[in-house]
MIDOSE-1310 file (N, C-alpha, C; in nm, 2 decimals, decimal comma, always signed):
residues 183
mctc	+25,75/+17,95/+17,22/+25,71/+18,04/+17,31/+25,62/+18,15/+17,30; +25,57/+18,20/+17,33/+25,47/+18,29/+17,34/+25,53/+18,44/+17,40; +25,53/+18,55/+17,30/+25,54/+18,66/+17,32/+25,45/+18,76/+17,35; +25,36/+18,71/+17,38/+25,22/+18,82/+17,36/+25,23/+18,84/+17,53
teth	+25,15/+18,96/+17,55/+25,12/+18,97/+17,70/+24,98/+18,93/+17,76; +24,93/+18,86/+17,70/+24,81/+18,79/+17,75/+24,80/+18,66/+17,80; +24,71/+18,65/+17,91/+24,70/+18,57/+17,95/+24,62/+18,41/+17,92; +24,65/+18,31/+17,85/+24,58/+18,23/+17,83/+24,55/+18,10/+17,93
apaa	+24,41/+18,07/+17,92/+24,41/+17,98/+18,02/+24,42/+17,81/+17,95; +24,48/+17,75/+18,02/+24,53/+17,61/+17,97/+24,44/+17,52/+17,86; +24,44/+17,49/+17,72/+24,38/+17,42/+17,72/+24,30/+17,35/+17,73; +24,18/+17,29/+17,73/+24,10/+17,17/+17,76/+24,16/+17,05/+17,75
apaa	+24,16/+16,96/+17,81/+24,21/+16,79/+17,80/+24,09/+16,80/+17,65; +24,13/+16,69/+17,55/+24,00/+16,66/+17,46/+23,91/+16,57/+17,52; +23,92/+16,52/+17,63/+23,84/+16,44/+17,72/+23,72/+16,53/+17,77; +23,82/+16,60/+17,85/+23,68/+16,74/+17,93/+23,62/+16,81/+17,82
rkgl	+23,62/+16,82/+17,72/+23,56/+16,85/+17,59/+23,46/+16,81/+17,55; +23,51/+16,64/+17,55/+23,39/+16,57/+17,51/+23,25/+16,53/+17,58; +23,31/+16,53/+17,72/+23,21/+16,52/+17,85/+23,11/+16,65/+17,83; +23,17/+16,71/+17,85/+23,08/+16,87/+17,83/+22,99/+16,87/+17,72
skrk	+23,02/+16,81/+17,63/+22,93/+16,85/+17,50/+22,88/+16,74/+17,52; +22,90/+16,62/+17,56/+22,77/+16,51/+17,61/+22,67/+16,58/+17,71; +22,68/+16,62/+17,81/+22,61/+16,69/+17,92/+22,51/+16,80/+17,83; +22,56/+16,85/+17,73/+22,51/+16,99/+17,68/+22,39/+16,91/+17,59
raav	+22,44/+16,85/+17,48/+22,35/+16,73/+17,42/+22,27/+16,66/+17,50; +22,26/+16,61/+17,61/+22,17/+16,55/+17,70/+22,06/+16,63/+17,74; +22,11/+16,75/+17,83/+22,04/+16,86/+17,84/+21,93/+16,90/+17,77; +21,97/+16,94/+17,60/+21,87/+16,98/+17,49/+21,81/+16,88/+17,49
vfsv	+21,85/+16,74/+17,47/+21,72/+16,62/+17,40/+21,63/+16,68/+17,52; +21,67/+16,61/+17,67/+21,59/+16,64/+17,79/+21,48/+16,75/+17,73; +21,53/+16,87/+17,76/+21,46/+16,98/+17,72/+21,37/+17,01/+17,64; +21,39/+16,92/+17,48/+21,32/+16,92/+17,40/+21,23/+16,84/+17,40
gtlm	+21,25/+16,68/+17,49/+21,18/+16,57/+17,49/+21,05/+16,61/+17,61; +21,10/+16,70/+17,71/+20,99/+16,75/+17,84/+20,87/+16,87/+17,75; +20,94/+16,94/+17,64/+20,87/+17,03/+17,63/+20,76/+16,98/+17,48; +20,77/+16,83/+17,42/+20,73/+16,77/+17,34/+20,63/+16,66/+17,43
lggg	+20,67/+16,61/+17,52/+20,55/+16,52/+17,62/+20,47/+16,62/+17,69; +20,53/+16,72/+17,74/+20,42/+16,84/+17,78/+20,33/+16,89/+17,65; +20,37/+16,94/+17,57/+20,29/+16,96/+17,46/+20,16/+16,85/+17,45; +20,18/+16,74/+17,40/+20,16/+16,60/+17,34/+20,02/+16,60/+17,50
vama	+20,02/+16,63/+17,64/+19,97/+16,60/+17,69/+19,86/+16,71/+17,71; +19,91/+16,86/+17,67/+19,77/+16,94/+17,71/+19,70/+16,90/+17,57; +19,76/+16,87/+17,42/+19,68/+16,83/+17,32/+19,60/+16,71/+17,35; +19,63/+16,64/+17,43/+19,52/+16,50/+17,50/+19,45/+16,57/+17,57
awth	+19,48/+16,66/+17,66/+19,33/+16,70/+17,76/+19,26/+16,77/+17,67; +19,23/+16,85/+17,52/+19,16/+16,93/+17,49/+19,04/+16,84/+17,49; +18,91/+16,92/+17,47/+18,79/+16,83/+17,44/+18,75/+16,91/+17,29; +18,67/+16,76/+17,29/+18,63/+16,82/+17,14/+18,46/+16,80/+17,11
sgtg	+18,38/+16,89/+17,07/+18,26/+16,84/+17,06/+18,22/+16,89/+16,91; +18,11/+16,86/+16,88/+18,03/+16,87/+16,75/+17,86/+16,86/+16,73; +17,81/+16,90/+16,71/+17,65/+16,87/+16,61/+17,65/+16,78/+16,51; +17,50/+16,73/+16,51/+17,48/+16,68/+16,39/+17,36/+16,65/+16,44
tara	+17,33/+16,53/+16,32/+17,17/+16,47/+16,32/+17,20/+16,31/+16,33; +17,12/+16,27/+16,43/+17,14/+16,11/+16,43/+16,99/+16,03/+16,41; +16,98/+15,91/+16,38/+16,84/+15,87/+16,36/+16,82/+15,74/+16,45; +16,71/+15,72/+16,46/+16,66/+15,57/+16,49/+16,48/+15,55/+16,46
qatt	+16,48/+15,46/+16,46/+16,33/+15,41/+16,39/+16,29/+15,32/+16,43; +16,11/+15,33/+16,48/+16,04/+15,23/+16,58/+15,99/+15,13/+16,46; +16,01/+15,01/+16,56/+15,95/+14,91/+16,48/+15,81/+14,93/+16,46; +15,72/+14,81/+16,36/+15,60/+14,79/+16,33/+15,53/+14,73/+16,41
atpi	+15,43/+14,72/+16,48/+15,36/+14,64/+16,57/+15,29/+14,52/+16,47; +15,31/+14,40/+16,51/+15,25/+14,29/+16,42/+15,13/+14,28/+16,58; +15,02/+14,21/+16,46/+14,89/+14,17/+16,55/+14,93/+14,07/+16,65; +14,84/+14,07/+16,79/+14,90/+13,93/+16,82/+14,76/+13,85/+16,76
tvtp	+14,85/+13,71/+16,80/+14,75/+13,59/+16,72/+14,65/+13,55/+16,79; +14,58/+13,50/+16,76/+14,44/+13,46/+16,83/+14,40/+13,32/+16,78; +14,39/+13,22/+16,82/+14,36/+13,10/+16,79/+14,25/+13,04/+16,87; +14,16/+12,94/+16,81/+14,05/+12,92/+16,92/+14,13/+12,84/+17,06
gspv	+14,06/+12,83/+17,11/+14,11/+12,71/+17,27/+14,01/+12,63/+17,27; +14,01/+12,53/+17,37/+13,91/+12,41/+17,41/+13,85/+12,46/+17,50; +13,70/+12,46/+17,46/+13,57/+12,49/+17,55/+13,60/+12,39/+17,67; +13,55/+12,44/+17,80/+13,57/+12,35/+17,93/+13,42/+12,41/+17,96
glly	+13,37/+12,51/+17,99/+13,24/+12,55/+18,06/+13,12/+12,52/+17,94; +13,01/+12,52/+18,00/+12,88/+12,47/+17,95/+12,79/+12,60/+17,94; +12,72/+12,61/+17,81/+12,66/+12,73/+17,81/+12,47/+12,63/+17,75; +12,39/+12,75/+17,82/+12,24/+12,71/+17,83/+12,16/+12,82/+17,84
pkpa	+12,06/+12,84/+17,80/+11,99/+12,95/+17,81/+11,96/+13,03/+17,93; +11,98/+13,17/+17,95/+12,01/+13,23/+18,06/+11,88/+13,25/+18,14; +11,90/+13,20/+18,26/+11,76/+13,23/+18,38/+11,73/+13,38/+18,40; +11,62/+13,38/+18,44/+11,54/+13,52/+18,48/+11,68/+13,57/+18,57
ggyp	+11,70/+13,54/+18,66/+11,79/+13,56/+18,78/+11,95/+13,58/+18,72; +11,96/+13,53/+18,62/+12,12/+13,52/+18,56/+12,21/+13,39/+18,57; +12,31/+13,35/+18,55/+12,38/+13,26/+18,54/+12,44/+13,24/+18,69; +12,41/+13,14/+18,74/+12,48/+13,15/+18,93/+12,63/+13,16/+18,91
ssav	+12,71/+13,15/+18,81/+12,86/+13,15/+18,79/+12,90/+13,22/+18,68; +13,00/+13,28/+18,69/+13,07/+13,34/+18,55/+13,17/+13,25/+18,48; +13,15/+13,13/+18,53/+13,21/+13,02/+18,44/+13,13/+12,99/+18,32; +12,98/+12,96/+18,34/+12,87/+12,98/+18,21/+12,92/+13,11/+18,17
gsiy	+12,94/+13,05/+18,02/+12,96/+13,16/+17,88/+13,10/+13,18/+17,89; +13,15/+13,10/+17,95/+13,32/+13,16/+17,95/+13,38/+13,11/+17,81; +13,45/+13,21/+17,74/+13,49/+13,15/+17,60/+13,63/+13,14/+17,62; +13,73/+13,05/+17,52/+13,85/+13,00/+17,56/+13,96/+13,03/+17,41
atva	+14,04/+13,11/+17,42/+14,15/+13,11/+17,30/+14,28/+13,10/+17,36; +14,34/+13,11/+17,25/+14,52/+13,10/+17,27/+14,57/+13,24/+17,20; +14,62/+13,28/+17,27/+14,72/+13,47/+17,23/+14,89/+13,41/+17,24; +14,93/+13,46/+17,10/+15,09/+13,47/+17,12/+15,10/+13,59/+17,07
npnd	+15,24/+13,66/+17,11/+15,30/+13,76/+17,08/+15,42/+13,74/+16,98; +15,41/+13,81/+16,87/+15,52/+13,76/+16,77/+15,57/+13,89/+16,75; +15,59/+14,01/+16,85/+15,65/+14,12/+16,85/+15,79/+14,10/+16,94; +15,88/+14,17/+16,92/+16,06/+14,15/+16,98/+16,00/+14,26/+17,09
ypvq	+15,90/+14,27/+17,19/+15,87/+14,34/+17,29/+15,77/+14,27/+17,32; +15,77/+14,25/+17,48/+15,65/+14,20/+17,57/+15,56/+14,29/+17,53; +15,39/+14,24/+17,56/+15,30/+14,30/+17,57/+15,18/+14,23/+17,69; +15,10/+14,33/+17,72/+14,99/+14,29/+17,84/+14,85/+14,29/+17,75
vtsv	+14,82/+14,20/+17,75/+14,68/+14,15/+17,70/+14,57/+14,22/+17,82; +14,48/+14,35/+17,78/+14,43/+14,38/+17,92/+14,26/+14,36/+17,88; +14,18/+14,36/+17,75/+14,10/+14,35/+17,72/+14,05/+14,27/+17,61; +13,92/+14,25/+17,59/+13,88/+14,12/+17,49/+13,69/+14,18/+17,44
tvgt	+13,71/+14,23/+17,34/+13,59/+14,24/+17,26/+13,55/+14,13/+17,19; +13,38/+14,13/+17,17/+13,32/+13,98/+17,17/+13,25/+14,02/+17,04; +13,29/+13,94/+16,92/+13,20/+14,02/+16,81/+13,06/+13,92/+16,78; +13,00/+13,94/+16,64/+12,91/+13,84/+16,62/+12,95/+13,70/+16,63
vtis	+12,86/+13,65/+16,70/+12,85/+13,49/+16,73/+12,82/+13,42/+16,58; +12,91/+13,32/+16,57/+12,83/+13,22/+16,46/+12,81/+13,11/+16,50; +12,69/+13,05/+16,47/+12,65/+12,96/+16,53/+12,67/+12,80/+16,43; +12,70/+12,68/+16,45/+12,72/+12,55/+16,43/+12,65/+12,47/+16,52
pmag	+12,53/+12,43/+16,46/+12,45/+12,31/+16,53/+12,44/+12,19/+16,48; +12,42/+12,06/+16,57/+12,44/+11,97/+16,55/+12,36/+11,95/+16,41; +12,40/+11,80/+16,35/+12,32/+11,75/+16,21/+12,21/+11,75/+16,23; +12,12/+11,82/+16,14/+11,96/+11,80/+16,16/+11,92/+11,91/+16,27
ktca	+11,96/+11,98/+16,30/+11,91/+12,06/+16,42/+11,91/+12,21/+16,37; +11,81/+12,29/+16,38/+11,86/+12,46/+16,39/+11,87/+12,51/+16,51; +11,93/+12,63/+16,50/+11,97/+12,69/+16,67/+11,98/+12,84/+16,57; +11,87/+12,92/+16,55/+11,88/+13,04/+16,51/+11,98/+13,15/+16,54
agsv	+11,99/+13,23/+16,45/+12,13/+13,36/+16,45/+12,12/+13,42/+16,61; +12,18/+13,49/+16,63/+12,14/+13,55/+16,77/+12,09/+13,50/+16,89; +12,09/+13,36/+16,92/+12,07/+13,29/+16,99/+12,21/+13,33/+17,11; +12,36/+13,33/+17,06/+12,44/+13,35/+17,14/+12,51/+13,47/+17,09
lasv	+12,50/+13,56/+17,25/+12,52/+13,72/+17,22/+12,65/+13,73/+17,33; +12,75/+13,87/+17,28/+12,83/+13,89/+17,37/+12,75/+13,94/+17,52; +12,79/+13,90/+17,61/+12,73/+13,94/+17,78/+12,79/+14,08/+17,80; +12,85/+14,18/+17,73/+12,85/+14,31/+17,78/+12,89/+14,35/+17,62
agpm	+12,82/+14,50/+17,57/+12,85/+14,54/+17,48/+13,01/+14,62/+17,45; +13,08/+14,60/+17,36/+13,20/+14,67/+17,37/+13,34/+14,59/+17,47; +13,44/+14,63/+17,49/+13,56/+14,57/+17,55/+13,52/+14,54/+17,69; +13,56/+14,42/+17,73/+13,54/+14,35/+17,86/+13,70/+14,35/+17,93
tlas	+13,71/+14,42/+18,03/+13,88/+14,43/+18,09/+13,91/+14,32/+18,13; +13,98/+14,28/+18,14/+14,03/+14,13/+18,20/+14,07/+14,16/+18,36; +14,02/+14,07/+18,44/+14,03/+14,07/+18,59/+14,18/+14,14/+18,60; +14,27/+13,97/+18,55/+14,39/+13,93/+18,57/+14,47/+13,99/+18,42
pitl	+14,50/+14,10/+18,38/+14,58/+14,09/+18,28/+14,71/+13,96/+18,24; +14,71/+13,96/+18,11/+14,81/+13,85/+18,05/+14,89/+13,93/+18,00; +15,02/+13,89/+18,06/+15,13/+13,93/+18,01/+15,23/+13,82/+17,91; +15,25/+13,90/+17,77/+15,28/+13,75/+17,72/+15,45/+13,84/+17,66
aans	+15,54/+13,76/+17,70/+15,68/+13,79/+17,65/+15,66/+13,81/+17,53; +15,83/+13,86/+17,48/+15,88/+13,90/+17,36/+15,85/+13,80/+17,24; +15,82/+13,76/+17,17/+15,80/+13,62/+17,08/+15,74/+13,52/+17,12; +15,63/+13,53/+17,23/+15,59/+13,44/+17,28/+15,53/+13,35/+17,20
gpta	+15,49/+13,23/+17,25/+15,40/+13,14/+17,16/+15,30/+13,09/+17,25; +15,17/+13,05/+17,22/+15,05/+13,03/+17,27/+15,04/+13,01/+17,39; +14,96/+13,14/+17,46/+14,91/+13,11/+17,59/+14,77/+13,13/+17,60; +14,74/+13,05/+17,70/+14,59/+13,04/+17,70/+14,53/+13,13/+17,76
ltvp	+14,38/+13,19/+17,71/+14,33/+13,31/+17,76/+14,17/+13,27/+17,76; +14,12/+13,30/+17,88/+14,00/+13,26/+17,93/+13,93/+13,38/+17,94; +13,82/+13,43/+17,90/+13,72/+13,53/+17,96/+13,59/+13,48/+18,02; +13,57/+13,45/+18,13/+13,48/+13,42/+18,23/+13,33/+13,50/+18,18
gave	+13,27/+13,44/+18,14/+13,13/+13,52/+18,11/+13,09/+13,59/+18,02; +13,19/+13,58/+17,90/+13,18/+13,65/+17,80/+13,09/+13,64/+17,73; +13,01/+13,54/+17,69/+12,87/+13,53/+17,61/+12,78/+13,48/+17,71; +12,63/+13,49/+17,65/+12,54/+13,46/+17,70/+12,43/+13,37/+17,60
miaa	+12,34/+13,28/+17,64/+12,23/+13,20/+17,59/+12,11/+13,33/+17,58; +12,04/+13,33/+17,49/+11,91/+13,41/+17,48/+11,81/+13,26/+17,58; +11,71/+13,36/+17,66/+11,64/+13,24/+17,75/+11,56/+13,19/+17,64; +11,50/+13,23/+17,52/+11,39/+13,20/+17,43/+11,50/+13,11/+17,34
aedg	+11,58/+13,04/+17,35/+11,70/+12,97/+17,25/+11,63/+12,82/+17,24; +11,60/+12,80/+17,10/+11,53/+12,66/+17,07/+11,61/+12,55/+17,10; +11,56/+12,45/+17,10/+11,58/+12,31/+17,14/+11,73/+12,27/+17,05; +11,72/+12,34/+16,94/+11,83/+12,28/+16,84/+11,98/+12,34/+16,88
cqga	+11,93/+12,44/+16,95/+12,12/+12,49/+17,03/+12,18/+12,40/+17,10; +12,14/+12,27/+17,12/+12,13/+12,18/+17,22/+12,30/+12,12/+17,14; +12,43/+12,13/+17,24/+12,50/+12,05/+17,14/+12,56/+12,15/+17,03; +12,51/+12,22/+16,98/+12,60/+12,37/+16,89/+12,73/+12,38/+16,93
tfsv	+12,82/+12,40/+16,84/+12,93/+12,51/+16,87/+12,93/+12,64/+16,84; +13,01/+12,72/+16,90/+12,99/+12,86/+16,86/+13,12/+12,91/+16,83; +13,15/+12,99/+16,76/+13,25/+13,07/+16,73/+13,23/+13,19/+16,74; +13,32/+13,24/+16,83/+13,33/+13,34/+16,89/+13,47/+13,48/+16,84
pvtv	+13,39/+13,52/+16,73/+13,52/+13,62/+16,69/+13,56/+13,73/+16,82; +13,71/+13,71/+16,86/+13,76/+13,86/+16,99/+13,86/+13,92/+16,91; +13,84/+14,04/+16,97/+13,95/+14,18/+16,96/+14,02/+14,17/+17,06; +14,15/+14,13/+17,05/+14,19/+14,12/+17,18/+14,28/+14,25/+17,20
tal	+14,29/+14,30/+17,30/+14,38/+14,46/+17,32/+14,51/+14,42/+17,40; +14,60/+14,49/+17,39/+14,72/+14,44/+17,41/+14,80/+14,60/+17,44; +14,88/+14,62/+17,55/+14,95/+14,73/+17,54/+15,09/+14,71/+17,58
């Protein structure tokens, strides 16, 4: 028995102490977890930036491929009044685009024509000339897709035969060097 004068609260049962301790622990764990989660969200929302240098490189353009086509029109000495149709003196070729991007053929420049007369005949150099000095703008530009194969190119009235061309020019073939301009 107690002979003291102080009043003591009854001792808590061991089960009650355990429950209180579990609640306190849960509250502490919940509070710490909330702080960590809140801090993590705050860090995830921060933005970051930096500066530096990046690089890119342009491709190197490959020339358009030009090959002879099959002539269709006829060529004869130019009359004083001119040819009746632009079909006379047309040149024919094919063009292909070996590049990884599309291009559009916009003009053609005719170079010095080489003449190959039939066997036993002669046709003087200069009997066939470009009808226009310099580039000839195409009425309808030709669009070539990236890495395209041969596409027909016709340039109406590109060459003409001089009025004084000799008879040996009949049946001759003409090699017409062209420079194709594409954008």
